N, CA, C and O atoms as CSV, one atom per row, in Angstrom:
chain,resi,resn,atom,element,x,y,z
A,1,MET,N,N,94.830,74.151,90.083
A,1,MET,CA,C,94.327,75.677,89.922
A,1,MET,C,C,94.960,76.514,91.204
A,1,MET,O,O,94.254,76.772,92.179
A,2,ASN,N,N,95.894,76.784,91.151
A,2,ASN,CA,C,96.067,77.756,92.920
A,2,ASN,C,C,94.894,78.488,93.245
A,2,ASN,O,O,94.211,79.173,92.485
A,3,VAL,N,N,94.746,78.284,94.376
A,3,VAL,CA,C,93.921,80.037,95.353
A,3,VAL,C,C,93.988,80.609,95.270
A,3,VAL,O,O,93.312,81.183,96.124
A,4,LEU,N,N,94.842,81.792,94.196
A,4,LEU,CA,C,95.009,83.115,93.635
A,4,LEU,C,C,94.166,82.927,92.168
A,4,LEU,O,O,93.280,83.742,91.907
A,5,GLU,N,N,94.356,82.246,91.582
A,5,GLU,CA,C,93.650,81.968,90.041
A,5,GLU,C,C,92.438,81.856,90.413
A,5,GLU,O,O,91.640,82.585,89.824
A,6,GLN,N,N,91.972,81.056,91.341
A,6,GLN,CA,C,90.667,80.804,91.823
A,6,GLN,C,C,89.694,82.391,92.096
A,6,GLN,O,O,88.719,83.005,91.662
A,7,VAL,N,N,90.961,82.475,93.303
A,7,VAL,CA,C,89.971,84.241,93.420
A,7,VAL,C,C,90.014,84.737,92.494
A,7,VAL,O,O,89.030,85.429,92.234
A,8,LYS,N,N,90.802,84.704,91.774
A,8,LYS,CA,C,90.832,85.833,90.941
A,8,LYS,C,C,90.014,85.881,89.609
A,8,LYS,O,O,89.917,86.902,88.929
A,9,ASN,N,N,89.321,84.448,89.240
A,9,ASN,CA,C,88.222,83.908,88.400
A,9,ASN,C,C,86.717,83.802,88.540
A,9,ASN,O,O,85.818,83.745,87.702
A,10,ALA,N,N,86.727,83.794,89.939
A,10,ALA,CA,C,85.518,83.760,90.784
A,10,ALA,C,C,84.860,84.984,90.944
A,10,ALA,O,O,85.488,85.897,91.480
A,11,PRO,N,N,83.330,85.228,90.455
A,11,PRO,CA,C,82.739,86.905,90.913
A,11,PRO,C,C,83.307,86.741,92.567
A,11,PRO,O,O,83.568,85.772,93.279
A,12,MET,N,N,83.344,88.287,92.759
A,12,MET,CA,C,83.360,88.679,93.788
A,12,MET,C,C,82.711,88.688,95.426
A,12,MET,O,O,81.640,89.257,95.635
A,13,SER,N,N,83.391,88.074,96.432
A,13,SER,CA,C,83.060,88.107,96.916
A,13,SER,C,C,82.691,89.452,98.356
A,13,SER,O,O,83.527,90.350,98.256
A,14,ARG,N,N,81.571,89.743,99.687
A,14,ARG,CA,C,81.284,90.450,100.018
A,14,ARG,C,C,82.949,90.820,100.806
A,14,ARG,O,O,82.799,92.014,101.066
A,15,VAL,N,N,83.486,90.679,100.990
A,15,VAL,CA,C,84.603,90.830,101.374
A,15,VAL,C,C,85.873,91.730,100.382
A,15,VAL,O,O,86.519,92.710,100.752
A,16,GLN,N,N,85.927,91.186,99.362
A,16,GLN,CA,C,86.409,91.871,98.232
A,16,GLN,C,C,85.609,92.635,97.621
A,16,GLN,O,O,86.223,93.376,96.852
A,17,VAL,N,N,83.855,92.879,97.614
A,17,VAL,CA,C,83.933,94.206,97.278
A,17,VAL,C,C,84.106,95.134,98.178
A,17,VAL,O,O,84.789,96.148,98.036
A,18,GLY,N,N,83.350,94.738,99.346
A,18,GLY,CA,C,83.981,95.591,100.538
A,18,GLY,C,C,85.779,96.707,100.834
A,18,GLY,O,O,86.062,97.905,100.820
A,19,ALA,N,N,86.605,95.288,101.086
A,19,ALA,CA,C,87.861,96.210,100.464
A,19,ALA,C,C,87.715,97.203,99.766
A,19,ALA,O,O,87.762,98.349,100.212
A,20,VAL,N,N,87.488,96.862,98.394
A,20,VAL,CA,C,87.528,97.433,97.395
A,20,VAL,C,C,86.725,99.405,97.194
A,20,VAL,O,O,87.100,100.437,96.637
A,21,ALA,N,N,85.274,98.899,98.191
A,21,ALA,CA,C,84.591,100.079,98.465
A,21,ALA,C,C,85.552,100.684,99.777
A,21,ALA,O,O,86.084,101.786,99.649
A,22,LEU,N,N,85.637,100.306,100.371
A,22,LEU,CA,C,86.183,100.864,101.058
A,22,LEU,C,C,87.960,101.852,100.648
A,22,LEU,O,O,88.526,102.901,100.956
A,23,CYS,N,N,88.170,100.703,99.842
A,23,CYS,CA,C,89.760,101.726,99.223
A,23,CYS,C,C,89.218,103.028,98.266
A,23,CYS,O,O,89.894,104.054,98.337
A,24,LEU,N,N,88.039,103.027,97.383
A,24,LEU,CA,C,87.771,104.304,96.774
A,24,LEU,C,C,87.350,105.136,98.075
A,24,LEU,O,O,88.206,106.006,98.236
A,25,VAL,N,N,86.138,105.225,99.295
A,25,VAL,CA,C,85.726,105.749,100.333
A,25,VAL,C,C,87.729,106.935,100.339
A,25,VAL,O,O,88.119,108.040,99.965
A,26,ILE,N,N,88.201,105.915,100.899
A,26,ILE,CA,C,89.771,106.115,101.244
A,26,ILE,C,C,90.427,107.369,100.507
A,26,ILE,O,O,90.974,108.322,101.062
A,27,SER,N,N,90.185,107.082,98.564
A,27,SER,CA,C,90.467,107.991,97.721
A,27,SER,C,C,89.382,109.181,97.089
A,27,SER,O,O,89.401,109.858,96.060
A,28,LEU,N,N,88.853,109.122,97.733
A,28,LEU,CA,C,87.884,110.486,97.844
A,28,LEU,C,C,88.198,111.601,99.171
A,28,LEU,O,O,87.594,112.669,99.063
A,29,ILE,N,N,88.703,111.512,99.873
A,29,ILE,CA,C,89.580,112.067,101.020
A,29,ILE,C,C,90.019,113.203,100.120
A,29,ILE,O,O,89.494,114.292,100.350
A,30,ASP,N,N,90.798,113.135,99.244
A,30,ASP,CA,C,91.339,113.413,98.771
A,30,ASP,C,C,90.312,115.434,98.199
A,30,ASP,O,O,90.271,116.621,98.522
A,31,GLY,N,N,89.757,114.454,97.241
A,31,GLY,CA,C,88.216,114.985,96.706
A,31,GLY,C,C,88.080,116.445,97.678
A,31,GLY,O,O,88.585,117.567,97.666
A,32,PHE,N,N,86.815,115.490,98.730
A,32,PHE,CA,C,86.701,115.988,99.641
A,32,PHE,C,C,87.687,117.076,100.381
A,32,PHE,O,O,87.164,118.131,100.738
A,33,ASP,N,N,88.811,116.911,100.579
A,33,ASP,CA,C,89.469,117.866,101.087
A,33,ASP,C,C,89.955,119.251,100.728
A,33,ASP,O,O,90.254,120.237,101.403
A,34,LEU,N,N,89.921,118.881,98.913
A,34,LEU,CA,C,89.779,120.461,97.814
A,34,LEU,C,C,88.679,121.134,98.019
A,34,LEU,O,O,88.704,122.364,98.032
A,35,LEU,N,N,87.498,120.402,98.220
A,35,LEU,CA,C,86.542,120.672,98.030
A,35,LEU,C,C,85.855,121.995,99.214
A,35,LEU,O,O,85.370,123.124,99.153
A,36,VAL,N,N,86.148,121.139,100.056
A,36,VAL,CA,C,86.033,121.918,101.414
A,36,VAL,C,C,86.410,123.429,101.731
A,36,VAL,O,O,85.799,124.399,102.179
A,37,ALA,N,N,88.099,123.098,101.155
A,37,ALA,CA,C,89.203,124.153,101.281
A,37,ALA,C,C,88.579,125.515,100.143
A,37,ALA,O,O,88.844,126.712,100.249
A,38,SER,N,N,87.867,124.976,99.288
A,38,SER,CA,C,87.531,126.072,98.522
A,38,SER,C,C,86.215,126.448,98.242
A,38,SER,O,O,85.933,127.128,97.255
A,39,PHE,N,N,84.976,125.842,99.462
A,39,PHE,CA,C,84.452,126.607,100.077
A,39,PHE,C,C,84.050,127.359,101.451
A,39,PHE,O,O,83.061,127.989,101.826
A,40,VAL,N,N,86.007,126.779,102.354
A,40,VAL,CA,C,85.580,127.950,103.313
A,40,VAL,C,C,86.935,129.230,102.777
A,40,VAL,O,O,87.062,130.346,103.282
A,41,GLY,N,N,87.614,128.774,101.896
A,41,GLY,CA,C,88.423,130.201,101.629
A,41,GLY,C,C,87.668,131.623,101.676
A,41,GLY,O,O,88.304,132.443,102.338
A,42,PRO,N,N,86.119,132.253,100.979
A,42,PRO,CA,C,85.733,133.323,101.392
A,42,PRO,C,C,85.539,133.683,102.706
A,42,PRO,O,O,85.519,134.797,103.229
A,43,THR,N,N,85.399,132.584,103.160
A,43,THR,CA,C,84.651,133.039,104.432
A,43,THR,C,C,86.351,133.392,105.975
A,43,THR,O,O,86.536,133.994,107.033
A,44,ILE,N,N,87.130,132.456,104.945
A,44,ILE,CA,C,88.044,132.673,105.934
A,44,ILE,C,C,89.353,134.195,105.166
A,44,ILE,O,O,90.396,134.672,105.613
A,45,THR,N,N,88.967,134.323,104.560
A,45,THR,CA,C,90.216,135.253,103.764
A,45,THR,C,C,89.231,136.521,104.808
A,45,THR,O,O,89.844,137.404,105.407
A,46,ARG,N,N,87.452,136.401,104.895
A,46,ARG,CA,C,87.066,137.848,105.277
A,46,ARG,C,C,87.635,137.070,106.968
A,46,ARG,O,O,88.715,137.362,107.481
A,47,GLU,N,N,86.982,136.424,107.371
A,47,GLU,CA,C,87.442,136.333,109.046
A,47,GLU,C,C,88.919,136.773,109.419
A,47,GLU,O,O,89.035,137.224,110.559
A,48,TRP,N,N,90.010,136.719,108.682
A,48,TRP,CA,C,91.903,136.426,109.001
A,48,TRP,C,C,91.990,137.777,108.508
A,48,TRP,O,O,92.911,138.491,108.905
A,49,SER,N,N,91.091,138.234,107.643
A,49,SER,CA,C,91.828,139.728,106.855
A,49,SER,C,C,92.979,138.902,106.364
A,49,SER,O,O,94.116,138.879,106.837
A,50,LEU,N,N,92.294,137.914,104.868
A,50,LEU,CA,C,93.771,137.188,104.441
A,50,LEU,C,C,94.408,138.132,102.476
A,50,LEU,O,O,93.825,138.263,101.400
A,51,SER,N,N,95.318,138.395,102.805
A,51,SER,CA,C,95.887,138.854,101.434
A,51,SER,C,C,95.629,137.562,100.074
A,51,SER,O,O,95.545,136.350,100.268
A,52,PRO,N,N,95.546,138.292,98.702
A,52,PRO,CA,C,94.947,136.820,97.981
A,52,PRO,C,C,96.022,135.898,98.209
A,52,PRO,O,O,95.957,134.671,98.296
A,53,SER,N,N,97.010,136.645,98.293
A,53,SER,CA,C,98.504,135.847,97.585
A,53,SER,C,C,98.599,134.099,99.371
A,53,SER,O,O,98.815,132.887,99.371
A,54,GLY,N,N,98.188,135.454,100.746
A,54,GLY,CA,C,97.808,134.176,101.428
A,54,GLY,C,C,96.715,133.177,101.372
A,54,GLY,O,O,96.792,132.209,102.128
A,55,VAL,N,N,95.840,133.280,100.675
A,55,VAL,CA,C,94.381,132.623,100.492
A,55,VAL,C,C,95.358,131.422,99.744
A,55,VAL,O,O,95.448,130.264,100.152
A,56,GLY,N,N,96.371,132.234,98.033
A,56,GLY,CA,C,96.601,130.977,97.441
A,56,GLY,C,C,97.542,130.062,98.179
A,56,GLY,O,O,97.248,128.869,98.267
A,57,LEU,N,N,98.343,130.396,98.568
A,57,LEU,CA,C,98.993,129.557,99.682
A,57,LEU,C,C,97.708,128.914,100.740
A,57,LEU,O,O,98.245,127.810,100.829
A,58,LEU,N,N,97.176,128.848,101.100
A,58,LEU,CA,C,96.049,127.885,101.962
A,58,LEU,C,C,95.158,126.774,101.076
A,58,LEU,O,O,94.647,125.675,101.293
A,59,LEU,N,N,95.252,127.543,100.145
A,59,LEU,CA,C,94.483,126.421,99.033
A,59,LEU,C,C,95.394,125.405,98.220
A,59,LEU,O,O,95.003,124.361,97.697
A,60,SER,N,N,96.578,125.871,98.218
A,60,SER,CA,C,98.008,125.146,97.801
A,60,SER,C,C,98.078,124.054,98.688
A,60,SER,O,O,98.057,122.847,98.447
A,61,GLY,N,N,98.172,124.728,99.859
A,61,GLY,CA,C,99.158,124.104,101.285
A,61,GLY,C,C,98.458,122.634,100.930
A,61,GLY,O,O,99.346,121.817,101.171
A,62,GLY,N,N,97.423,122.011,100.527
A,62,GLY,CA,C,97.177,120.642,100.399
A,62,GLY,C,C,97.604,119.615,98.943
A,62,GLY,O,O,97.830,118.408,98.860
A,63,LEU,N,N,97.592,120.454,98.149
A,63,LEU,CA,C,98.329,119.837,97.136
A,63,LEU,C,C,100.099,119.853,97.180
A,63,LEU,O,O,100.831,118.972,96.730
A,64,ALA,N,N,100.573,121.294,97.950
A,64,ALA,CA,C,102.171,120.993,97.849
A,64,ALA,C,C,102.103,119.704,98.829
A,64,ALA,O,O,103.052,118.936,98.667
A,65,GLY,N,N,100.822,119.181,100.172
A,65,GLY,CA,C,101.448,118.639,100.981
A,65,GLY,C,C,101.240,117.357,100.344
A,65,GLY,O,O,101.872,116.561,101.039
A,66,MET,N,N,100.559,116.588,99.166
A,66,MET,CA,C,99.894,115.626,98.297
A,66,MET,C,C,101.880,115.486,97.173
A,66,MET,O,O,102.479,114.570,96.609
A,67,ALA,N,N,102.114,116.800,97.383
A,67,ALA,CA,C,103.489,116.170,96.294
A,67,ALA,C,C,104.661,115.682,97.801
A,67,ALA,O,O,105.725,115.063,97.783
A,68,VAL,N,N,103.958,116.222,98.852
A,68,VAL,CA,C,105.622,115.755,99.382
A,68,VAL,C,C,105.716,114.179,100.062
A,68,VAL,O,O,106.643,113.441,100.396
A,69,GLY,N,N,104.135,114.088,100.073
A,69,GLY,CA,C,103.707,112.759,100.403
A,69,GLY,C,C,103.608,111.615,99.696
A,69,GLY,O,O,103.463,110.493,100.182
A,70,ALA,N,N,103.706,111.971,98.207
A,70,ALA,CA,C,104.108,110.977,97.786
A,70,ALA,C,C,105.691,110.698,97.315
A,70,ALA,O,O,106.217,109.591,97.199
A,71,LEU,N,N,106.287,111.965,97.081
A,71,LEU,CA,C,107.616,111.560,97.322
A,71,LEU,C,C,108.367,111.204,98.435
A,71,LEU,O,O,109.433,110.605,98.296
A,72,PHE,N,N,108.100,111.387,99.093
A,72,PHE,CA,C,109.099,110.776,100.670
A,72,PHE,C,C,108.362,109.948,101.809
A,72,PHE,O,O,108.924,109.309,102.698
A,73,LEU,N,N,106.457,110.136,101.528
A,73,LEU,CA,C,105.795,108.955,102.543
A,73,LEU,C,C,105.883,107.365,101.615
A,73,LEU,O,O,106.277,106.282,102.047
A,74,ALA,N,N,105.286,107.752,100.013
A,74,ALA,CA,C,104.863,106.909,99.511
A,74,ALA,C,C,106.178,105.806,99.713
A,74,ALA,O,O,106.143,104.773,100.381
A,75,PRO,N,N,107.209,106.283,99.021
A,75,PRO,CA,C,108.767,105.173,99.147
A,75,PRO,C,C,108.405,104.134,99.898
A,75,PRO,O,O,108.588,103.005,99.442
A,76,PHE,N,N,107.897,104.284,101.025
A,76,PHE,CA,C,108.110,103.046,102.229
A,76,PHE,C,C,106.687,102.332,102.129
A,76,PHE,O,O,106.141,102.224,103.227
A,77,VAL,N,N,106.007,101.849,101.107
A,77,VAL,CA,C,105.598,101.241,100.813
A,77,VAL,C,C,105.634,99.562,100.547
A,77,VAL,O,O,104.940,98.564,100.746
A,78,ASP,N,N,106.741,99.902,100.042
A,78,ASP,CA,C,107.429,98.667,99.721
A,78,ASP,C,C,108.025,98.052,101.180
A,78,ASP,O,O,108.155,96.850,101.412
A,79,ARG,N,N,108.363,99.173,102.128
A,79,ARG,CA,C,108.914,98.881,103.310
A,79,ARG,C,C,107.717,98.085,104.584
A,79,ARG,O,O,108.009,97.146,105.324
A,80,ILE,N,N,106.575,98.698,104.528
A,80,ILE,CA,C,105.806,98.361,105.434
A,80,ILE,C,C,104.895,97.882,104.878
A,80,ILE,O,O,104.076,97.604,105.754
A,81,GLY,N,N,104.481,97.576,103.824
A,81,GLY,CA,C,103.228,96.923,102.741
A,81,GLY,C,C,102.055,98.102,102.705
A,81,GLY,O,O,101.881,98.663,103.787
A,82,ARG,N,N,101.659,98.315,102.172
A,82,ARG,CA,C,100.413,99.064,101.200
A,82,ARG,C,C,99.268,98.902,101.977
A,82,ARG,O,O,98.749,99.827,102.602
A,83,ARG,N,N,98.822,97.654,101.958
A,83,ARG,CA,C,97.441,98.186,102.934
A,83,ARG,C,C,97.974,99.080,104.648
A,83,ARG,O,O,97.259,99.990,105.068
A,84,ARG,N,N,99.356,98.613,105.505
A,84,ARG,CA,C,99.823,99.566,106.334
A,84,ARG,C,C,99.719,100.990,105.900
A,84,ARG,O,O,98.748,101.698,106.166
A,85,LEU,N,N,100.459,101.266,105.416
A,85,LEU,CA,C,100.450,102.802,104.637
A,85,LEU,C,C,100.103,103.790,104.075
A,85,LEU,O,O,100.616,104.857,103.735
A,86,SER,N,N,98.473,102.964,103.970
A,86,SER,CA,C,96.883,103.144,103.438
A,86,SER,C,C,95.985,103.346,105.224
A,86,SER,O,O,95.247,104.311,105.423
A,87,LEU,N,N,96.208,102.425,106.165
A,87,LEU,CA,C,95.691,103.036,107.046
A,87,LEU,C,C,95.978,103.639,108.127
A,87,LEU,O,O,95.326,104.093,109.067
A,88,GLY,N,N,97.845,103.530,107.649
A,88,GLY,CA,C,98.315,104.689,108.714
A,88,GLY,C,C,98.130,106.431,107.534
A,88,GLY,O,O,98.048,107.562,108.013
A,89,GLY,N,N,98.116,106.145,106.238
A,89,GLY,CA,C,97.924,107.823,105.688
A,89,GLY,C,C,96.377,108.177,105.841
A,89,GLY,O,O,95.993,109.318,105.581
A,90,LEU,N,N,95.355,107.031,106.332
A,90,LEU,CA,C,94.018,107.626,106.443
A,90,LEU,C,C,93.527,108.400,107.615
A,90,LEU,O,O,92.752,109.335,107.814
A,91,ALA,N,N,94.857,107.065,108.799
A,91,ALA,CA,C,94.601,107.907,110.365
A,91,ALA,C,C,95.423,109.426,110.676
A,91,ALA,O,O,95.288,110.231,111.597
A,92,LEU,N,N,96.640,109.411,109.051
A,92,LEU,CA,C,97.538,110.962,109.661
A,92,LEU,C,C,96.355,111.503,108.627
A,92,LEU,O,O,95.836,111.956,109.648
A,93,ALA,N,N,95.640,111.801,107.803
A,93,ALA,CA,C,94.837,112.431,106.637
A,93,ALA,C,C,93.584,112.706,107.815
A,93,ALA,O,O,93.340,113.912,107.846
A,94,SER,N,N,92.783,111.973,108.723
A,94,SER,CA,C,92.343,112.480,109.574
A,94,SER,C,C,92.516,113.537,110.887
A,94,SER,O,O,91.858,114.527,111.208
A,95,LEU,N,N,93.678,112.895,111.495
A,95,LEU,CA,C,94.298,114.037,111.774
A,95,LEU,C,C,94.248,115.375,111.702
A,95,LEU,O,O,93.780,116.188,112.499
A,96,GLY,N,N,94.995,115.582,110.240
A,96,GLY,CA,C,95.180,117.079,109.920
A,96,GLY,C,C,93.737,117.101,109.752
A,96,GLY,O,O,93.273,118.227,109.932
A,97,MET,N,N,92.803,116.124,109.435
A,97,MET,CA,C,91.658,117.280,108.757
A,97,MET,C,C,90.866,117.629,110.521
A,97,MET,O,O,89.851,118.326,110.507
A,98,LEU,N,N,91.164,117.336,111.318
A,98,LEU,CA,C,90.400,117.733,112.969
A,98,LEU,C,C,91.383,118.615,113.197
A,98,LEU,O,O,90.794,119.582,113.680
A,99,ALA,N,N,93.302,119.033,113.103
A,99,ALA,CA,C,94.026,119.866,113.467
A,99,ALA,C,C,92.765,121.330,112.469
A,99,ALA,O,O,92.021,122.124,113.044
A,100,ALA,N,N,92.936,121.215,111.207
A,100,ALA,CA,C,92.651,122.609,110.616
A,100,ALA,C,C,91.403,122.634,110.697
A,100,ALA,O,O,90.860,123.634,110.227
A,101,SER,N,N,90.436,121.443,111.377
A,101,SER,CA,C,89.419,122.349,111.416
A,101,SER,C,C,89.113,122.881,113.056
A,101,SER,O,O,88.037,123.312,113.470
A,102,LEU,N,N,90.260,122.732,113.765
A,102,LEU,CA,C,90.479,123.210,114.906
A,102,LEU,C,C,91.116,124.065,114.942
A,102,LEU,O,O,90.981,124.588,116.048
A,103,SER,N,N,92.076,124.790,114.112
A,103,SER,CA,C,92.391,126.162,113.826
A,103,SER,C,C,92.319,126.877,114.128
A,103,SER,O,O,91.127,127.171,114.030
A,104,GLN,N,N,93.254,128.244,114.911
A,104,GLN,CA,C,92.686,129.469,115.122
A,104,GLN,C,C,93.528,130.162,114.161
A,104,GLN,O,O,92.745,130.933,113.606
A,105,ASN,N,N,94.382,130.283,113.782
A,105,ASN,CA,C,95.068,131.114,112.942
A,105,ASN,C,C,95.704,130.234,111.867
A,105,ASN,O,O,95.918,129.026,111.966
A,106,PHE,N,N,96.067,131.298,110.461
A,106,PHE,CA,C,96.815,131.057,109.410
A,106,PHE,C,C,97.315,129.438,109.817
A,106,PHE,O,O,96.738,128.350,109.801
A,107,GLY,N,N,98.406,129.799,110.107
A,107,GLY,CA,C,99.703,128.589,110.442
A,107,GLY,C,C,99.287,127.604,110.881
A,107,GLY,O,O,99.901,126.560,110.665
A,108,GLN,N,N,98.295,127.605,111.521
A,108,GLN,CA,C,98.055,126.098,111.941
A,108,GLN,C,C,97.039,125.295,111.192
A,108,GLN,O,O,97.121,124.075,111.333
A,109,LEU,N,N,96.080,125.774,110.409
A,109,LEU,CA,C,95.224,125.829,109.144
A,109,LEU,C,C,96.768,125.014,108.206
A,109,LEU,O,O,97.041,123.872,107.835
A,110,LEU,N,N,97.159,125.789,108.169
A,110,LEU,CA,C,97.818,125.520,106.854
A,110,LEU,C,C,98.867,124.236,106.874
A,110,LEU,O,O,99.307,123.726,105.843
A,111,ALA,N,N,99.154,123.855,108.041
A,111,ALA,CA,C,99.626,122.652,109.103
A,111,ALA,C,C,98.933,122.205,109.497
A,111,ALA,O,O,99.330,121.631,110.511
A,112,GLY,N,N,97.521,122.006,109.236
A,112,GLY,CA,C,96.836,120.848,108.541
A,112,GLY,C,C,96.279,120.854,107.476
A,112,GLY,O,O,95.407,120.036,107.185
A,113,ARG,N,N,96.633,121.662,106.803
A,113,ARG,CA,C,96.320,121.066,105.186
A,113,ARG,C,C,97.506,120.606,104.943
A,113,ARG,O,O,97.455,119.593,104.245
A,114,LEU,N,N,98.917,121.042,105.328
A,114,LEU,CA,C,99.752,120.022,104.318
A,114,LEU,C,C,99.764,118.669,104.978
A,114,LEU,O,O,99.766,117.672,104.257
A,115,VAL,N,N,99.773,118.523,106.583
A,115,VAL,CA,C,99.483,117.013,106.950
A,115,VAL,C,C,98.350,116.278,106.262
A,115,VAL,O,O,98.323,115.048,106.295
A,116,THR,N,N,97.683,116.778,105.821
A,116,THR,CA,C,96.230,115.683,105.290
A,116,THR,C,C,96.626,115.427,104.418
A,116,THR,O,O,96.617,114.214,104.209
A,117,GLY,N,N,97.185,116.239,103.409
A,117,GLY,CA,C,97.981,116.313,101.786
A,117,GLY,C,C,98.869,115.550,102.147
A,117,GLY,O,O,98.053,114.893,102.793
A,118,ALA,N,N,100.012,114.904,102.368
A,118,ALA,CA,C,101.458,114.607,102.942
A,118,ALA,C,C,100.297,113.212,102.727
A,118,ALA,O,O,100.254,112.530,101.703
A,119,ALA,N,N,99.335,112.990,104.054
A,119,ALA,CA,C,98.872,111.823,103.413
A,119,ALA,C,C,98.213,111.001,103.075
A,119,ALA,O,O,98.283,109.787,103.265
A,120,VAL,N,N,97.280,111.810,102.364
A,120,VAL,CA,C,96.300,111.067,101.037
A,120,VAL,C,C,97.578,111.271,100.019
A,120,VAL,O,O,97.497,110.232,99.364
A,121,GLY,N,N,99.072,112.221,99.326
A,121,GLY,CA,C,99.933,111.590,98.660
A,121,GLY,C,C,100.237,110.336,99.027
A,121,GLY,O,O,100.400,109.498,98.140
A,122,ALA,N,N,100.352,110.022,100.215
A,122,ALA,CA,C,100.846,108.542,100.732
A,122,ALA,C,C,100.298,107.340,100.017
A,122,ALA,O,O,100.907,106.604,99.240
A,123,MET,N,N,99.107,107.265,100.390
A,123,MET,CA,C,97.955,106.964,99.874
A,123,MET,C,C,97.579,106.753,98.416
A,123,MET,O,O,97.449,105.584,98.054
A,124,ALA,N,N,97.395,107.686,97.564
A,124,ALA,CA,C,97.722,107.512,96.561
A,124,ALA,C,C,98.075,106.551,95.711
A,124,ALA,O,O,97.469,106.056,94.761
A,125,VAL,N,N,99.253,106.321,96.219
A,125,VAL,CA,C,100.018,105.042,95.748
A,125,VAL,C,C,99.710,104.046,95.903
A,125,VAL,O,O,99.603,103.322,94.913
A,126,GLY,N,N,99.367,103.437,97.446
A,126,GLY,CA,C,98.601,102.598,97.510
A,126,GLY,C,C,97.767,101.303,97.334
A,126,GLY,O,O,97.766,100.077,97.223
A,127,LEU,N,N,96.653,103.109,97.418
A,127,LEU,CA,C,95.454,102.450,97.316
A,127,LEU,C,C,95.040,101.833,95.790
A,127,LEU,O,O,94.308,100.845,95.831
A,128,PRO,N,N,95.379,102.249,94.647
A,128,PRO,CA,C,95.367,101.817,93.132
A,128,PRO,C,C,95.419,100.183,93.036
A,128,PRO,O,O,94.771,99.345,92.409
A,129,VAL,N,N,96.516,100.139,93.971
A,129,VAL,CA,C,97.340,98.628,93.687
A,129,VAL,C,C,96.618,97.640,94.782
A,129,VAL,O,O,96.548,96.422,94.616
A,130,LEU,N,N,96.007,98.441,96.105
A,130,LEU,CA,C,95.285,97.352,96.908
A,130,LEU,C,C,93.869,96.963,96.231
A,130,LEU,O,O,93.193,95.936,96.164
A,131,ALA,N,N,93.797,97.812,95.933
A,131,ALA,CA,C,92.047,97.618,95.739
A,131,ALA,C,C,92.447,96.151,93.863
A,131,ALA,O,O,91.968,95.051,93.592
A,132,SER,N,N,93.059,96.676,93.434
A,132,SER,CA,C,92.930,95.574,92.437
A,132,SER,C,C,93.938,94.116,92.876
A,132,SER,O,O,94.136,93.484,91.838
A,133,ALA,N,N,94.676,93.363,94.213
A,133,ALA,CA,C,95.250,93.483,94.480
A,133,ALA,C,C,93.712,91.984,95.530
A,133,ALA,O,O,93.836,90.825,95.926
A,134,TYR,N,N,92.287,93.196,95.526
A,134,TYR,CA,C,91.451,92.055,95.951
A,134,TYR,C,C,90.183,92.155,95.135
A,134,TYR,O,O,89.109,91.830,95.641
A,135,ALA,N,N,90.267,92.583,93.917
A,135,ALA,CA,C,89.207,92.852,92.710
A,135,ALA,C,C,89.882,90.993,92.417
A,135,ALA,O,O,90.580,90.173,93.013
A,136,ASN,N,N,88.785,91.159,90.562
A,136,ASN,CA,C,88.905,89.602,90.381
A,136,ASN,C,C,89.293,90.070,89.247
A,136,ASN,O,O,89.499,91.271,89.079
A,137,ARG,N,N,89.523,88.682,87.819
A,137,ARG,CA,C,89.706,90.003,86.885
A,137,ARG,C,C,89.358,90.762,86.147
A,137,ARG,O,O,89.964,91.700,85.630
A,138,HIS,N,N,88.175,90.358,86.019
A,138,HIS,CA,C,86.806,91.461,85.416
A,138,HIS,C,C,86.522,92.657,86.322
A,138,HIS,O,O,86.196,93.552,85.542
A,139,GLY,N,N,86.471,93.192,87.725
A,139,GLY,CA,C,86.874,94.126,87.855
A,139,GLY,C,C,88.129,95.143,88.333
A,139,GLY,O,O,88.044,96.346,88.581
A,140,ALA,N,N,89.404,94.221,88.389
A,140,ALA,CA,C,90.431,94.933,88.663
A,140,ALA,C,C,91.035,96.096,88.042
A,140,ALA,O,O,91.684,96.889,88.724
A,141,SER,N,N,90.810,96.303,86.369
A,141,SER,CA,C,91.773,97.010,85.747
A,141,SER,C,C,90.327,97.968,85.505
A,141,SER,O,O,90.687,99.000,84.938
A,142,ARG,N,N,89.126,97.978,85.691
A,142,ARG,CA,C,87.832,98.987,85.802
A,142,ARG,C,C,88.472,99.821,87.037
A,142,ARG,O,O,89.025,100.915,86.936
A,143,LEU,N,N,88.188,98.719,88.784
A,143,LEU,CA,C,88.402,99.326,89.657
A,143,LEU,C,C,89.933,100.445,90.028
A,143,LEU,O,O,89.943,101.428,90.770
A,144,THR,N,N,90.831,99.999,89.410
A,144,THR,CA,C,92.203,100.757,89.409
A,144,THR,C,C,92.239,101.640,88.669
A,144,THR,O,O,93.019,102.537,88.991
A,145,SER,N,N,91.366,101.850,87.221
A,145,SER,CA,C,91.496,102.863,86.372
A,145,SER,C,C,90.756,104.352,87.415
A,145,SER,O,O,91.148,105.519,87.414
A,146,LYS,N,N,89.301,103.564,88.421
A,146,LYS,CA,C,88.744,104.263,88.948
A,146,LYS,C,C,88.953,105.072,89.823
A,146,LYS,O,O,88.598,106.231,90.042
A,147,LEU,N,N,89.677,104.221,90.390
A,147,LEU,CA,C,90.915,104.297,91.909
A,147,LEU,C,C,92.202,105.993,91.048
A,147,LEU,O,O,92.579,107.125,91.351
A,148,SER,N,N,92.320,105.042,90.004
A,148,SER,CA,C,93.658,106.509,89.783
A,148,SER,C,C,93.090,107.871,89.769
A,148,SER,O,O,93.584,108.927,90.163
A,149,THR,N,N,91.808,107.590,89.166
A,149,THR,CA,C,91.709,109.443,88.794
A,149,THR,C,C,90.787,110.004,89.297
A,149,THR,O,O,90.300,111.003,88.769
A,150,ALA,N,N,90.111,109.251,90.977
A,150,ALA,CA,C,89.270,109.801,92.078
A,150,ALA,C,C,89.853,110.728,92.679
A,150,ALA,O,O,89.300,111.298,93.619
């Protein structure tokens, strides 16, 4: 029996559980980003006197960024690796959220949301596979399905 078979058949170690938990937490960034945008939408609308179409554009900026990230950044997963792409995406999403939190006008906030969305879109491709690689046979299918819906 090779090492991979032993790992896949053994109970999950702390390192494996930690890696899978980290993948889950990172994938929750997507939901956090969308949730925060919907909560601050009414305040931003009043503060910056945005039109309904402006608010719609702002709230959909994250989703548009996700589409861009999934289409144009995710293909690099095979070139640079899932782990690198996921960590790079996490760094980029963090910078996008920081930029959005410091924004002073509509354009800056929209740019921050687009960057965050692109990073999340890129990470969405690699995280389920990365978690599945760390999990044992018993937990791999369950964890991958949870990550795909998170």
